[in-house]
TIKEKOL-75874 format. One line per field, with one value per residue (C-alpha): residue in one letter; x negated, y negated, z. Coordinates in steps of 0.2 Angstrom, whole numbers, always signed. Layout:
N
r: (A / ...)
u: (X / ...)
v: (Y / ...)
w: (Z / ...)
***
This chain:
374
r: (M / A / L / T / I / R / Q / G / F / V / P / H / T / L / Q / P / G / G / K / G / T / F / T / I / D / V / A / S / D / V / V / I / S / G / Q / K / E / W / I / A / V / T / F / P / D / G / V / T / F / P / E / G / G / V / V / R / Y / I / A / D / G / T / K / I / N / D / V / L / E / S / T / W / D / P / H / S / R / Q / L / R / F / Q / S / E / L / H / L / N / D / G / T / P / R / Q / N / G / F / Y / S / I / D / V / Q / A / R / P / D / A / A / P / G / L / R / K / L / A / N / A / I / E / I / A / G / V / K / A / D / V / E / F / E / I / V / S / P / R / P / A / E / N / L / I / K / N / G / G / F / G / D / V / P / F / K / P / D / G / K / W / T / P / N / Q / G / V / L / Y / A / R / K / A / S / A / L / D / W / W / S / V / G / T / Y / Q / G / K / G / V / W / A / P / S / R / T / G / A / P / G / E / L / V / D / V / I / N / G / D / A / D / G / H / F / P / E / D / K / E / R / P / F / V / A / G / E / N / I / V / D / V / N / G / A / N / T / C / G / Y / I / E / Q / A / V / T / V / T / A / G / T / W / Y / E / L / S / F / H / T / G / Y / H / L / V / K / D / D / P / T / A / P / T / Y / L / H / A / D / V / R / Y / G / E / A / G / A / E / T / V / L / V / E / E / D / Y / V / Q / Y / Y / T / G / R / N / G / I / S / S / Q / D / P / G / R / K / L / N / K / P / G / W / R / K / R / R / L / R / F / L / V / P / D / G / V / G / Q / V / T / V / R / F / A / N / P / G / P / S / G / F / N / P / E / L / F / A / N / P / G / G / S / N / G / M / L / V / A / H / V / G / L / V / P / S / A / P / D / P / Y / A / A / R / R)
u: (+54 / +52 / +39 / +33 / +18 / +10 / -2 / +7 / +2 / -12 / -26 / -30 / -42 / -58 / -73 / -90 / -90 / -72 / -59 / -41 / -26 / -18 / -2 / +5 / +23 / +31 / +48 / +59 / +75 / +80 / +81 / +65 / +66 / +50 / +40 / +21 / +9 / -9 / -13 / -29 / -36 / -52 / -60 / -68 / -87 / -90 / -75 / -75 / -65 / -71 / -79 / -65 / -52 / -34 / -20 / -3 / +15 / +27 / +46 / +57 / +68 / +62 / +48 / +40 / +22 / +12 / -7 / -11 / -26 / -38 / -54 / -67 / -80 / -93 / -101 / -85 / -77 / -62 / -49 / -38 / -23 / -7 / +10 / +28 / +38 / +55 / +63 / +82 / +86 / +95 / +83 / +74 / +58 / +65 / +57 / +42 / +25 / +7 / -5 / -23 / -38 / -51 / -67 / -78 / -96 / -107 / -118 / -103 / -104 / -88 / -77 / -62 / -63 / -50 / -50 / -38 / -28 / -36 / -21 / -14 / +1 / +8 / +0 / +7 / -7 / -8 / -22 / -30 / -36 / -46 / -54 / -70 / -71 / -85 / -84 / -81 / -70 / -53 / -48 / -36 / -20 / -15 / -21 / -28 / -25 / -37 / -27 / -43 / -36 / -27 / -27 / -23 / -13 / -23 / -22 / -23 / -37 / -39 / -31 / -33 / -17 / -18 / -36 / -34 / -37 / -21 / -18 / -2 / -4 / -8 / +0 / +1 / -4 / -11 / -2 / +10 / +28 / +33 / +51 / +62 / +76 / +91 / +102 / +118 / +107 / +100 / +82 / +77 / +61 / +51 / +57 / +39 / +30 / +20 / +19 / +23 / +29 / +39 / +23 / +7 / -10 / -24 / -43 / -50 / -69 / -65 / -52 / -50 / -61 / -58 / -62 / -74 / -66 / -77 / -66 / -64 / -74 / -68 / -78 / -81 / -67 / -53 / -38 / -23 / -4 / +7 / +25 / +33 / +28 / +36 / +49 / +55 / +59 / +46 / +40 / +27 / +29 / +20 / +25 / +12 / +10 / +9 / +10 / +25 / +23 / +8 / +5 / -1 / -6 / -3 / -15 / -15 / -20 / -8 / -12 / -3 / -1 / -16 / -7 / +10 / +14 / +25 / +14 / +29 / +37 / +31 / +28 / +37 / +34 / +44 / +34 / +41 / +38 / +53 / +58 / +73 / +83 / +86 / +102 / +101 / +83 / +78 / +66 / +52 / +44 / +47 / +42 / +45 / +31 / +31 / +14 / +12 / +1 / -17 / -25 / -32 / -51 / -53 / -63 / -55 / -65 / -59 / -60 / -73 / -64 / -48 / -44 / -33 / -23 / -33 / -25 / -28 / -30 / -23 / -24 / -8 / -4 / +11 / +11 / +24 / +27 / +32 / +47 / +48 / +52 / +46 / +31 / +32 / +35 / +36 / +26 / +34 / +29 / +43 / +47 / +63 / +63 / +73 / +89 / +81 / +89 / +106 / +118 / +131 / +119 / +111 / +92 / +84 / +66 / +67 / +52 / +34 / +38 / +30 / +15 / -1 / -5 / -23 / -33 / -19 / -24 / -15 / -24 / -19 / -19 / -17 / +1 / +9 / +9 / +25 / +35 / +44 / +50 / +57)
v: (-47 / -61 / -55 / -63 / -56 / -61 / -55 / -51 / -60 / -72 / -74 / -56 / -56 / -45 / -44 / -41 / -22 / -20 / -11 / -15 / -14 / -28 / -28 / -34 / -38 / -37 / -44 / -48 / -56 / -42 / -23 / -14 / +5 / +15 / +3 / +8 / -7 / -8 / -18 / -26 / -34 / -43 / -45 / -61 / -61 / -53 / -41 / -24 / -8 / +4 / +21 / +33 / +19 / +22 / +13 / +18 / +14 / +13 / +11 / +3 / +15 / +30 / +43 / +38 / +34 / +39 / +38 / +31 / +35 / +20 / +15 / +3 / -7 / -13 / -25 / -35 / -31 / -26 / -12 / -5 / +7 / +11 / +11 / +13 / -3 / +0 / -16 / -18 / -2 / +7 / +22 / +27 / +20 / +2 / -14 / -6 / -13 / -8 / -5 / -7 / -3 / -16 / -19 / -34 / -32 / -30 / -45 / -56 / -73 / -79 / -90 / -90 / -80 / -86 / -81 / -88 / -77 / -62 / -51 / -47 / -37 / -38 / -55 / -62 / -68 / -72 / -77 / -67 / -74 / -66 / -73 / -66 / -69 / -67 / -50 / -56 / -47 / -55 / -59 / -46 / -56 / -42 / -45 / -29 / -19 / -6 / -5 / -8 / -21 / -10 / -18 / -6 / -7 / -9 / +10 / +14 / +22 / +34 / +51 / +68 / +77 / +93 / +90 / +72 / +55 / +45 / +27 / +32 / +18 / +4 / -13 / -18 / -16 / -33 / -43 / -29 / -27 / -10 / -2 / +13 / +15 / +21 / +26 / +18 / +3 / -2 / -7 / -9 / -17 / -13 / -23 / -24 / -25 / -10 / +5 / +17 / +33 / +24 / +26 / +34 / +26 / +39 / +36 / +34 / +36 / +52 / +60 / +50 / +60 / +45 / +46 / +34 / +18 / +9 / -6 / -10 / +2 / +9 / +2 / +9 / +6 / +8 / +19 / +28 / +25 / +40 / +33 / +47 / +44 / +56 / +63 / +45 / +36 / +24 / +9 / -5 / -22 / -38 / -55 / -62 / -80 / -79 / -91 / -92 / -87 / -76 / -57 / -47 / -29 / -19 / -5 / +8 / +26 / +40 / +57 / +73 / +74 / +81 / +92 / +96 / +114 / +119 / +119 / +122 / +105 / +89 / +72 / +56 / +38 / +23 / +7 / -9 / -28 / -40 / -58 / -67 / -66 / -50 / -42 / -52 / -47 / -45 / -31 / -35 / -18 / -1 / +17 / +33 / +45 / +64 / +73 / +91 / +102 / +104 / +116 / +117 / +115 / +98 / +100 / +93 / +79 / +85 / +104 / +111 / +127 / +120 / +116 / +102 / +100 / +91 / +73 / +74 / +55 / +47 / +29 / +20 / +4 / -7 / -23 / -37 / -55 / -68 / -78 / -96 / -104 / -90 / -92 / -77 / -59 / -44 / -28 / -13 / +6 / +17 / +36 / +39 / +57 / +70 / +58 / +42 / +25 / +26 / +16 / +30 / +42 / +44 / +43 / +60 / +61 / +80 / +84 / +78 / +73 / +56 / +52 / +45 / +27 / +19 / +5 / -7 / -22 / -36 / -46 / -57 / -46 / -46 / -45 / -28 / -26 / -15 / -24 / -36 / -22 / -11)
w: (-187 / -174 / -160 / -145 / -135 / -118 / -105 / -89 / -72 / -78 / -73 / -69 / -55 / -54 / -44 / -52 / -57 / -51 / -61 / -63 / -75 / -84 / -95 / -111 / -114 / -131 / -135 / -150 / -154 / -167 / -166 / -170 / -169 / -172 / -183 / -181 / -178 / -174 / -158 / -155 / -139 / -139 / -121 / -116 / -111 / -94 / -96 / -104 / -107 / -94 / -98 / -97 / -98 / -104 / -113 / -108 / -114 / -100 / -102 / -88 / -78 / -87 / -84 / -100 / -96 / -112 / -114 / -131 / -141 / -143 / -150 / -141 / -150 / -137 / -150 / -154 / -137 / -146 / -141 / -154 / -153 / -163 / -156 / -161 / -157 / -149 / -145 / -142 / -150 / -136 / -135 / -119 / -125 / -128 / -121 / -112 / -109 / -112 / -97 / -101 / -90 / -88 / -79 / -75 / -79 / -63 / -68 / -72 / -64 / -55 / -65 / -77 / -93 / -106 / -124 / -137 / -149 / -141 / -142 / -160 / -165 / -183 / -185 / -169 / -157 / -138 / -126 / -112 / -96 / -82 / -67 / -59 / -41 / -28 / -19 / -1 / +11 / +15 / +32 / +40 / +44 / +56 / +74 / +83 / +67 / +74 / +91 / +100 / +112 / +125 / +142 / +157 / +172 / +189 / +191 / +173 / +162 / +148 / +153 / +146 / +140 / +130 / +126 / +119 / +128 / +130 / +136 / +145 / +158 / +146 / +151 / +133 / +115 / +112 / +97 / +94 / +101 / +106 / +107 / +102 / +89 / +99 / +84 / +77 / +70 / +88 / +90 / +108 / +112 / +128 / +142 / +150 / +133 / +139 / +127 / +141 / +133 / +119 / +108 / +112 / +110 / +107 / +110 / +92 / +97 / +106 / +95 / +79 / +67 / +56 / +37 / +27 / +21 / +9 / +7 / +26 / +36 / +53 / +68 / +85 / +97 / +85 / +92 / +85 / +88 / +88 / +84 / +93 / +111 / +123 / +110 / +105 / +89 / +94 / +84 / +84 / +75 / +73 / +66 / +53 / +46 / +27 / +12 / +1 / -17 / -13 / -15 / -1 / +2 / +18 / +20 / +34 / +37 / +42 / +50 / +56 / +75 / +84 / +96 / +87 / +92 / +77 / +61 / +50 / +55 / +46 / +53 / +48 / +47 / +40 / +36 / +31 / +29 / +31 / +35 / +43 / +59 / +68 / +61 / +44 / +39 / +21 / +17 / +5 / +4 / +13 / +11 / +20 / +23 / +26 / +31 / +33 / +43 / +35 / +47 / +65 / +66 / +75 / +92 / +107 / +116 / +133 / +130 / +118 / +118 / +111 / +93 / +88 / +72 / +58 / +56 / +37 / +36 / +21 / +16 / +11 / +2 / +0 / -10 / -9 / -14 / -1 / -8 / -8 / +9 / +19 / +30 / +42 / +39 / +51 / +49 / +57 / +59 / +66 / +68 / +59 / +64 / +54 / +54 / +48 / +52 / +45 / +56 / +56 / +65 / +82 / +84 / +82 / +87 / +83 / +95 / +91 / +74 / +74 / +62 / +68 / +62 / +62 / +54 / +49 / +37 / +28 / +15 / +0 / -16 / -35 / -40 / -42 / -61 / -61 / -47 / -59 / -69 / -56)
***
């Protein structure tokens, strides 16, 4: 039996007290089917297996995601678990990997933590490597991610509509480009740059009812973008300078429409990050979201007797790796409506089906441990 083992994505980065997950890859040049082996992982100083932590075996392209029984010795800092090896045997369990929870001690000083021969399977050993980094907030690369910079036309101001404050006469949504999807693969930017009724900007201080975000707290003056506008497949996008070879995380909050009349209908959002020239773009990451009615108990800022739909704010995250030679990406949020963006179909806003978007951020991140295996 010829085995090779290694830790995935080294060094794994943690903040003091922070939790994460690292992976162990196992490979062989022969077929191994069901052979049981004990696996031992010794954690370096300053790094521990967290209380309630789990070890999982995950197989590519399958639904196999098994929690394995494990034992942790805090004195030796060693984690042990047993697993059947399935390598090159043609079963659904073949050539998977191990996912292990990890935590940096709260008092761990910043620096590299490397331990030789810390992973052992059937006499084969490999190193582990972690990096403890100072807990400082990363700069948000998205400009006006809270949509607070909304200049108005000379005759413009926040205007009540159905009990909610709208910026219908905004002259721009600073740093963001605005437009509509018109169907058949056609994306049409606003000719004036003004949101108009392509998308709606809602006053967050008055009607946001924002949740707590401990990672990056909401601040006064943040607003909301409704990608539906006046029954449109509206979109907003922003070009961002990035560094090739770096992982990033795009985070944002989504909510159900505040004044949607039909509670049986969901709201829709498409989010993506891409690069390249228009018409020949490469998508780095994308996701479609559907959000459902969660009740009507929000109080209108303009009419205390009127109840609004609960936005039911949810934090979303998308991680991506910037390829070599790429220095700029575009982040886009769009209303796909019921029909989506298939170039064979016309745009279909389908009424007030656009989702609310708020609190957009883009920062460097740790690698997605599963991305390379998708």
